[in-house]
Steps between C-alpha positions, in 0.01 A plus 500: 500500500346175603378435143858560373635238741244248392586552130872465579435173693297364208768581248768341727300190538452477123877537446585234764245258355630539147863450622405185698316362195796550270740333757271206547460450125881505441561235776240276343657533153846428639375188677322383180826558304696287749246221477499514128880487490503196718247323282709570193822372668353179642460309161863583418632357824288188447623465138864536612461199733378273215734253317640691203692224328461137391780381726588670830673412828496594866821605677736205584255256345585263210139404422338702216163666513325473165277771348233476230749524217731220612333207309515685167861597564594143595328344201673747264840412637439132483390533136830658411736265674646205302844350409606817335349755744571453865336664799708709742336560833663782701416549862556842654606536864598777747806440715300601805242223448510202732602188302383185680547270198783266399592733208773762504246781472120542490515588127608146416247359738221696322610389153521143609157509664352635173667227294377229723143624537426664164730334247557160640409319175740715296824297437760599751759573226273766362468698821780698664499680838669821601496761777536875500541724797270809516417749762147516631389837636418513871150614416433185289633245745163458676317448166519292185768567245638340179784266561541278192535537126500262200710501180461258204857454377610366151722189526594356165819371335596854389342716773523491878303774676522610865296758679769769416653404175499258203786304356498433122754227396708497175679217329890484489653802324157625387315822529209401273274284710174679440369226273366323811131545530494522879753786493304702240175448687649616828658803336160588338354503853783720624447741219134523553551561876766774471311670223193529721680575834786727385749276697854453379693185414857419609694244290828353606689252274719217635720230357688189615877519550605367160678758295687817609343758729461771230324268258265373768418858609407574134298174474314571819404843359383345177275262700341794679472695179304238316240504776494872488444502128207265522329714768556812287334321209202440725467869575714541813672840508879442460561769765325290756746201447820493705762275349826369635731198498699322776653238264642214702529702820174381677449128461207338673639144457835328455669553171668157553197314386289496185176568691667778697627675192152477343350684806757774471422575132202735568340840501340622820190713455353713774195726483556814711288795597 
């Protein structure tokens, strides 16, 4: 009987020992896994804290923070700006930001600061400033975020480009002003862009107030159509071009002067998603 008890005790001791070993091994593996996970996460957190753009801002601050790519970006912009291509600097701002500048909003203050510090030697009539309100997520307000953009806009006798649209001017009673080299060059660039991006083009024709309303509505449509036809020749899908006319209904200048009427004879081109 005594021998049987001894055997049972030995067997129980072995079972308990094996169980304890397995538990200890599992705990060690779990701890090692946690430590490895932390090691993997650490570099990601560190990288997220680094500057990720050439031009960033802190919350409520008009002074830019430049990254490694800024000098290359600035030099490229400066090389493209001239009498026919003007630089538009747009500063973004959040309405919750504190504006301690003399400007109406922090966006204009940021744009002006960039013009003065980075483009001071570019003629003033070749640089324009703008502001655009944007919402910064709460989680980004304690870090760096993008708050400015740049556009090089065509500004010639026949073309006036803004950040959102382009105006192409036409002579009096004409719908055939595509002989101008600057117009063709600009439309070539538009065609190349939309063919690559899949974007669409909206064309709206306009006239001055001379003539009756029906004739001007038709003339405005012809002015939009000639632009459309040129883009189609350059490979743009006709289905991606939206065409309309407003005739004399939407003047941008007075029809009482020669210069005003010249500004109203136009086609507005917009690239849309």
